[in-house]
C-alpha positions as CSV (number, residue, x, y, z in Angstrom):
1,M,185.8,-22.9,362.3
2,K,185.3,-22.9,366.0
3,S,182.6,-20.7,367.7
4,G,184.1,-17.3,368.7
5,F,187.0,-17.4,366.3
6,L,186.0,-14.1,364.6
7,E,185.5,-12.3,367.9
8,K,188.9,-13.4,369.0
9,L,190.4,-12.3,365.7
10,V,188.8,-8.8,365.9
11,A,190.2,-8.5,369.5
12,R,193.8,-9.0,368.4
13,L,193.8,-7.3,365.0
14,D,196.2,-4.7,366.2
15,R,198.8,-7.4,367.1
16,V,198.4,-9.4,363.8
17,E,201.1,-8.9,361.1
18,P,199.8,-7.8,357.6
19,G,201.0,-11.1,356.1
20,E,199.1,-13.1,358.6
21,I,195.9,-11.1,358.0
22,Q,196.0,-11.9,354.4
23,Q,196.3,-15.6,355.1
24,I,193.4,-15.5,357.5
25,V,191.2,-13.6,355.0
26,T,192.1,-16.1,352.3
27,R,191.2,-18.9,354.7
28,L,187.9,-17.4,355.4
29,I,187.0,-16.9,351.7
30,R,188.1,-20.5,350.9
31,E,186.0,-22.0,353.6
32,K,183.0,-19.9,352.9
33,G,183.1,-20.8,349.3
34,F,183.5,-24.5,350.0
35,L,180.5,-24.5,352.3
36,E,178.4,-22.7,349.6
37,K,179.3,-25.2,347.0
38,V,178.4,-28.1,349.4
39,F,175.0,-26.4,350.1
40,E,174.3,-25.9,346.4
41,A,175.1,-29.5,345.6
42,L,172.5,-30.7,347.9
43,R,169.0,-31.7,346.7
44,E,167.6,-30.6,349.9
45,G,166.8,-26.9,350.4
46,V,169.1,-25.1,352.9
47,I,168.2,-21.7,354.4
48,L,170.4,-19.9,357.0
49,L,168.6,-17.3,359.2
50,D,169.9,-14.7,361.7
51,P,168.3,-14.6,365.2
52,K,165.5,-12.4,363.9
53,G,164.5,-14.8,361.0
54,N,166.2,-12.8,358.3
55,I,167.6,-14.8,355.3
56,G,171.4,-14.9,355.3
57,F,171.9,-17.8,352.8
58,V,169.6,-19.8,350.6
59,N,170.6,-22.5,348.2
60,Q,169.2,-23.1,344.7
61,A,167.1,-26.2,345.9
62,A,165.3,-24.0,348.4
63,C,164.7,-21.2,345.8
64,R,163.2,-23.8,343.4
65,F,160.8,-25.1,346.1
66,F,159.5,-21.7,347.1
67,G,160.0,-19.7,343.9
68,L,162.6,-17.3,345.5
69,D,165.0,-14.9,343.9
70,P,168.2,-15.6,345.8
71,E,169.4,-11.9,345.4
72,R,166.2,-10.4,346.5
73,A,165.7,-12.8,349.4
74,L,168.9,-12.2,351.1
75,G,168.4,-10.0,354.1
76,E,164.6,-10.3,354.0
77,P,162.4,-11.9,356.7
78,L,161.7,-15.6,356.0
79,A,157.9,-15.0,356.6
80,S,157.8,-12.3,353.9
81,Q,159.4,-14.7,351.4
82,V,157.5,-17.9,352.2
83,R,153.9,-17.0,352.6
84,G,152.1,-18.8,355.3
85,L,155.0,-19.2,357.8
86,D,154.5,-17.5,361.2
87,W,158.0,-16.7,362.5
88,E,156.6,-15.6,365.8
89,T,155.5,-19.2,366.3
90,L,158.5,-20.9,364.7
91,G,161.5,-19.0,365.9
92,K,161.6,-19.5,369.6
93,P,165.0,-20.0,371.3
94,G,165.8,-23.7,371.8
95,R,162.9,-24.9,369.8
96,T,163.2,-27.4,366.9
97,V,160.4,-27.6,364.5
98,S,159.6,-30.4,362.0
99,R,156.5,-30.0,360.0
100,D,155.1,-31.2,356.7
101,I,153.9,-28.4,354.6
102,E,152.0,-28.1,351.2
103,V,153.3,-25.6,348.6
104,L,150.9,-24.5,345.8
105,Y,153.3,-22.2,343.9
106,P,155.4,-22.4,341.7
107,E,154.8,-26.1,341.9
108,H,152.3,-28.2,343.9
109,L,154.6,-30.0,346.3
110,F,154.6,-31.5,349.8
111,L,157.7,-30.7,351.8
112,N,159.1,-31.5,355.2
113,F,160.2,-28.3,356.9
114,Y,162.9,-28.7,359.6
115,L,164.0,-25.7,361.6
116,A,166.7,-25.8,364.3
117,P,168.5,-23.2,366.3
118,I,172.3,-22.7,365.9
119,D,173.3,-22.5,369.6
120,E,176.4,-21.0,371.1
121,E,178.4,-23.0,373.6
122,T,177.2,-20.6,376.3
123,A,173.4,-20.3,377.0
124,G,171.6,-17.4,375.5
125,E,170.1,-16.2,372.2
126,P,171.0,-18.5,369.4
127,L,173.4,-17.3,366.6
128,G,170.7,-18.1,364.1
129,F,168.7,-20.9,362.6
130,V,169.2,-23.5,359.9
131,V,166.2,-24.6,357.9
132,L,166.3,-27.9,356.0
133,I,163.6,-28.6,353.4
134,R,163.1,-32.1,351.8
135,D,160.7,-32.9,349.0
136,I,158.4,-35.7,350.2
137,T,155.9,-35.3,347.3
138,R,156.6,-38.8,345.8
139,S,156.7,-40.6,349.1
140,R,153.5,-39.0,350.2
141,A,151.8,-40.0,346.9
142,E,153.0,-43.6,347.3
143,E,151.6,-43.6,350.9
144,Q,148.3,-42.3,349.7
145,E,148.2,-44.9,347.0
146,T,148.9,-47.7,349.6
147,I,146.2,-46.4,351.9
148,E,143.7,-46.2,348.9
149,S,144.7,-49.8,347.8
150,E,144.2,-51.1,351.3
151,R,140.8,-49.2,351.5
152,L,139.6,-50.7,348.2
153,N,140.7,-54.2,349.2
154,A,138.7,-53.9,352.4
155,L,135.7,-52.7,350.4
156,T,136.0,-55.4,347.9
157,L,135.9,-58.0,350.7
158,L,132.9,-56.3,352.2
159,A,131.1,-56.1,348.8
160,A,131.0,-59.9,348.6
161,G,129.1,-60.0,352.0
162,V,126.9,-57.2,351.1
163,A,125.8,-58.7,347.9
164,H,124.7,-61.7,349.8
165,E,123.4,-60.4,353.0
166,I,121.4,-57.5,351.4
167,G,120.8,-58.5,347.9
168,N,118.9,-61.7,348.6
169,P,116.6,-60.1,351.3
170,L,115.8,-57.3,348.7
171,N,114.7,-59.8,346.1
172,S,112.6,-61.6,348.6
173,L,110.8,-58.4,349.7
174,D,110.2,-57.4,346.1
175,I,108.6,-60.7,345.4
176,H,106.3,-60.6,348.4
177,L,105.3,-56.9,347.6
178,Q,104.3,-58.2,344.1
179,L,102.1,-60.8,345.7
180,L,100.6,-58.1,348.0
181,G,100.0,-56.0,344.9
182,R,98.0,-58.8,343.2
183,K,95.8,-59.3,346.3
184,L,95.2,-55.5,346.6
185,R,93.6,-55.4,343.1
186,K,90.8,-57.8,344.5
187,L,89.8,-55.1,347.0
188,P,87.2,-52.4,346.5
189,P,88.6,-49.2,344.9
190,G,88.0,-47.2,348.1
191,D,90.0,-49.5,350.3
192,R,92.7,-50.1,347.7
193,A,93.9,-46.6,346.9
194,P,95.7,-45.8,350.2
195,L,97.3,-49.3,350.4
196,E,98.5,-49.0,346.8
197,S,100.2,-45.6,347.7
198,N,102.0,-47.3,350.6
199,L,102.9,-50.2,348.5
200,A,104.4,-48.0,345.8
201,T,106.4,-46.1,348.4
202,A,107.8,-49.5,349.7
203,R,108.7,-50.8,346.3
204,G,110.3,-47.4,345.5
205,E,112.6,-47.7,348.6
206,I,113.5,-51.2,347.7
207,Q,114.4,-50.1,344.2
208,R,116.6,-47.3,345.7
209,L,118.4,-49.7,348.0
210,D,118.9,-52.0,345.0
211,T,120.5,-49.1,343.0
212,I,122.8,-48.1,345.8
213,L,124.0,-51.8,346.2
214,K,124.6,-52.0,342.5
215,Q,126.6,-48.8,342.5
216,F,128.6,-50.0,345.5
217,L,129.6,-53.3,343.7
218,Q,130.4,-51.4,340.5
219,A,132.7,-49.0,342.4
220,V,134.8,-51.6,344.3
221,R,134.5,-55.0,342.4
222,P,137.4,-55.6,339.9
223,T,136.1,-55.8,336.4
224,L,137.8,-56.5,333.1
225,P,136.8,-54.1,330.3
226,R,135.5,-55.5,327.1
227,R,137.5,-53.2,324.9
228,E,136.9,-52.6,321.2
229,R,137.6,-49.9,318.6
230,H,134.8,-47.5,319.2
231,D,133.9,-43.9,318.5
232,L,134.4,-42.0,321.9
233,H,131.6,-39.7,320.9
234,A,129.0,-42.5,320.7
235,P,128.7,-43.2,324.4
236,L,128.8,-39.4,325.1
237,H,125.8,-38.8,322.8
238,E,123.9,-41.8,324.4
239,S,124.4,-40.4,327.9
240,L,123.2,-37.0,326.8
241,R,120.1,-38.7,325.3
242,L,119.3,-40.4,328.6
243,L,119.8,-37.3,330.5
244,E,117.9,-34.9,328.1
245,P,114.6,-34.8,330.1
246,E,116.4,-33.8,333.3
247,L,118.5,-31.3,331.5
248,Q,115.5,-29.8,329.8
249,A,113.5,-29.6,333.1
250,R,116.3,-27.7,334.8
251,Q,116.8,-25.4,331.6
252,I,120.4,-26.4,331.4
253,S,122.2,-25.8,328.0
254,V,124.9,-28.2,326.9
255,E,127.7,-26.8,324.7
256,L,129.5,-29.4,322.7
257,D,133.0,-28.6,321.3
258,L,133.9,-32.0,319.8
259,S,136.9,-32.8,317.7
260,Q,136.0,-33.4,314.1
261,N,138.7,-36.0,313.4
262,L,138.8,-37.9,316.5
263,P,140.2,-41.4,315.9
264,P,138.5,-44.5,317.3
265,A,139.4,-45.3,320.9
266,H,140.0,-48.7,322.3
267,I,137.3,-48.7,325.1
268,D,134.6,-50.6,326.7
269,P,131.6,-48.5,325.3
270,G,129.3,-49.5,328.1
271,Q,131.6,-48.5,330.8
272,F,132.4,-45.2,329.1
273,Q,128.7,-44.5,328.8
274,Q,128.6,-44.9,332.7
275,V,131.5,-42.5,332.9
276,F,129.9,-39.7,330.9
277,Y,126.5,-40.3,332.6
278,N,128.1,-39.7,336.0
279,L,130.1,-36.7,335.0
280,I,127.4,-34.9,333.3
281,R,124.9,-35.7,336.1
282,N,127.5,-34.3,338.7
283,A,127.8,-31.3,336.5
284,Y,124.2,-30.3,336.3
285,Q,123.6,-31.2,340.0
286,A,126.3,-28.5,340.8
287,L,124.3,-25.9,339.1
288,P,122.1,-23.8,341.6
289,G,118.4,-23.7,340.7
290,K,117.4,-23.6,337.1
291,G,119.6,-22.5,334.2
292,G,123.3,-22.9,333.7
293,R,125.7,-24.2,331.2
294,I,127.8,-27.4,330.8
295,T,130.6,-27.4,328.3
296,I,132.0,-30.8,326.9
297,R,135.2,-30.8,324.8
298,T,137.1,-33.6,323.1
299,R,140.6,-33.4,321.7
300,S,143.4,-35.8,320.8
301,T,147.2,-35.7,320.6
302,D,149.6,-38.1,319.2
303,Y,149.5,-40.1,322.4
304,E,146.3,-39.5,324.2
305,F,142.6,-38.5,324.2
306,R,141.4,-35.6,326.3
307,V,137.8,-35.1,327.4
308,S,136.7,-32.3,329.6
309,V,133.3,-31.6,331.3
310,E,133.1,-28.1,332.7
311,D,130.2,-26.5,334.5
312,D,129.7,-22.9,335.8
313,G,128.1,-24.1,339.1
314,V,129.0,-23.6,342.7
315,G,132.3,-25.3,342.7
316,I,134.0,-27.4,345.2
317,S,135.5,-26.1,348.5
318,P,139.2,-26.8,349.3
319,E,138.2,-28.9,352.3
320,H,136.2,-31.3,350.1
321,M,138.7,-31.4,347.1
322,G,140.9,-33.9,349.1
323,A,138.0,-36.3,349.7
324,L,136.4,-36.4,346.3
325,F,137.2,-40.2,345.7
326,E,136.5,-41.4,349.2
327,P,133.4,-43.8,349.2
328,Y,130.2,-42.3,350.5
329,H,131.7,-38.8,350.9
330,T,129.2,-36.5,349.2
331,T,128.0,-33.0,349.6
332,K,124.6,-33.8,348.0
333,S,121.6,-34.7,350.2
334,S,120.6,-37.6,347.9
335,G,124.0,-38.6,346.6
336,T,125.9,-41.9,347.4
337,G,129.4,-40.5,346.8
338,L,130.3,-43.4,344.6
339,G,130.1,-41.7,341.1
340,L,133.6,-40.2,340.9
341,L,135.1,-43.4,342.4
342,I,133.4,-45.4,339.6
343,V,134.7,-43.0,337.0
344,R,138.3,-43.1,338.2
345,R,138.2,-46.9,338.5
346,I,137.1,-47.2,334.8
347,L,139.6,-44.7,333.6
348,R,142.5,-46.5,335.4
349,E,141.4,-49.8,334.1
350,H,141.7,-48.3,330.5
351,G,145.2,-46.9,331.4
352,G,143.9,-43.4,331.8
353,E,143.6,-40.8,334.6
354,I,141.1,-38.2,335.8
355,E,142.0,-34.6,337.0
356,I,139.7,-32.2,338.7
357,E,140.1,-28.4,338.9
358,S,137.5,-26.3,340.9
359,Q,137.0,-23.0,342.5
360,E,134.2,-22.0,344.8
361,N,131.5,-20.0,343.0
362,H,133.4,-20.3,339.7
363,G,132.5,-23.9,338.6
364,T,134.4,-27.2,338.2
365,R,136.3,-28.7,335.3
366,V,136.9,-32.5,335.1
367,L,139.6,-33.6,332.6
368,L,139.8,-37.3,331.5
369,R,143.1,-38.5,329.9
370,L,143.0,-41.8,327.9
371,P,146.1,-43.2,326.1
372,R,145.6,-43.8,322.4
373,S,148.1,-46.7,322.3
374,E,148.0,-50.0,324.1
375,R,151.8,-50.5,323.9
376,S,153.3,-50.7,327.4
377,V,157.0,-50.9,326.2
378,R,159.1,-49.2,323.7
379,L,162.2,-50.6,322.0
380,L,165.2,-48.3,322.4
381,A,168.0,-47.9,319.8
382,A,170.6,-50.7,319.8
383,P,173.8,-49.6,321.5
384,E,176.7,-48.9,319.3
385,P,179.3,-51.6,319.2
386,D,182.6,-50.9,321.1
387,P,185.3,-49.8,318.7
388,V,188.0,-52.4,317.9
389,I,191.4,-51.3,318.8
390,D,194.2,-52.8,316.8
391,L,197.3,-53.2,319.0
392,D,199.5,-54.2,316.2
């Protein structure tokens, strides 16, 4: 329908025959219903706004993206229905806006928000605005996976050079420090004491560099798990035993809520001991000062194992949540930022995944999901044979 049709119709209503008015009204209703059906059939969200930013139409896709009630939303300002949008900034005449936005409720989605004015043929205030919303969650996730894969490939290539260029000099330094230590024992005790202190500091720093190098290689170097049927609780208890002195020194209590009937898991026990060690160590380092509690739970369903490690520590800020798995990104003064990267790599090599929930000043919960079965395919039921039609 051409722009200005309704204005022309209103101007000549007194000259239109009653039968012609009925035909025009029927045409308007038919075209309005057709357009609504077209908009409702789209997977993309569509919102039509008046010049002041009030909602005149919203389709079901847009309601699903933003959790809107279509009846309550009509006539309301867009900014009041979609929290976080500033209409004073968006709704400027003649301005087209295309932005990627993150929606946290009712689902966690990434959307492309496109707003364009509906201009009249003559210059002036627009008749309204049209908003198109496209779900880009999957494409964004694929893009992030590609970036992560490229990053890990670069780190893997770097790891080979690091192992050679740093590992060999460290071994040489350690050997020469051992030789110096033997010569120091021949000196008088008064002269030996300060030199032994310096020597111990140097050897400690070499050991720390060696540990960082090993963690780096473990984080990026592809490994093949040596999987076997094993009790998932065994590496957990071993990690707790190794960390017990530190937990006691910090006066941290560990609450175990372990499933009594947990079936054996197909895992690499050594790698999962490393997983639990890193997670428990991260948990108690997040507790401020002395005291605090760590809760560890294990459960199983028909298709997966679930292990959660929860602390009541300081939590993780939103700006750090998006960079948890980036190498060498850490909020700790003495951390390497490789612990969670190692944990996720081991989980993924076992077909599992890691999820992290956190809120500042309310603690962090890490959930591990590990599949129970190794089967990667499932046979579907055979199709029914086509019926035989007798043409006789």
